[in-house]
N, C-alpha and C positions, 0 to 999 in steps of 0.2 A: 533391573536390582531385584529380586525376590522378595516378594511380600504375601505373608500370606493371608488366606482369605477368613483362617479361623480367628475371632477374637473371643479370650475368653475374659471375665470379668477381672479387675485388680485384686478385690475380695476374694477372688476364691484363688487366684498366684498366691496370696497370703495364707489363705484359709486351709488349702491342701497340706502343703510342708507343715504347717501348724499339729494341724488332726494327725500327721504319721510320727511329729516330735512326742504327740502325748500319747500315741501307741506304744511307741519304742518304749518310752520310759515306764508304761505299764508293764510292758515285758519286761522289764528289768529289777523289776521290785518298787515302780513306783518311785524312784533315782529320778529326779528333775535337775540333779547337775549337770552345767555345761562343759560337756571335751573342748578340747580345741578346735578340733573341728566344724562342731557347732555353731560356735564362734564365726568361725571362715566362712562356714557356709549362710549364715544366717545376714552375713554383712553383706555377702554379694546377692544375695536375695533382695534385701532391700534397695541395694543400687541399682539391680536391675529391673524391678520395680517404678521405683525412681525414672529411670530412663524412658520409661516406658510410657510411664505419664506424662513426662513431660513431651518423647514425642507425637504420643495422640494429641495434645494438646496443639501442636505445633500445625498436624497434618489436618485433623478436625475442621480447621475456621480455613485454612488456604489450600493451594496445590492444585491438580489436576482436575478436582470437582468441581471447583468455581472458576475454572478456565472455560472446562466444559459449558457451563452456562451461558458464558457469555459470546461462546464461538457461536451456541445454539439462536439467541437471541441475535446477533447478528444476521448470520444466515434468515432470518425472520425479514429483517429490517430490508435487506436487499431485495428478498423474493414479492417483500409489501410493493416495493420503489416502481418494480417491471411489470 
C-alpha cells in the first residue's frame, strides 16, 4: 500500500479551505451564505480529517516502527550471547 511521506498538520487541512471560503465570500460581496456544494464539501472535509486523525493515532503507537525496534533489540541480544 502506498503511503505518502509528506504530512501536513490537521489544522492546516482545515484552515486552508476555510481561508479559501472567506476569500470566495469576499469576492461575492461578503456574502457568507452556504450553498449546497459548501455544505457537502464541508461534511466531506470533516469526515476525511476525522479519519486521518484516527489513522494517525492508530499508526503512531503501533505498527512497523515498534516491530523494527523489537527486531533490532533481538539481534543485539543474539550478538551478545556469542
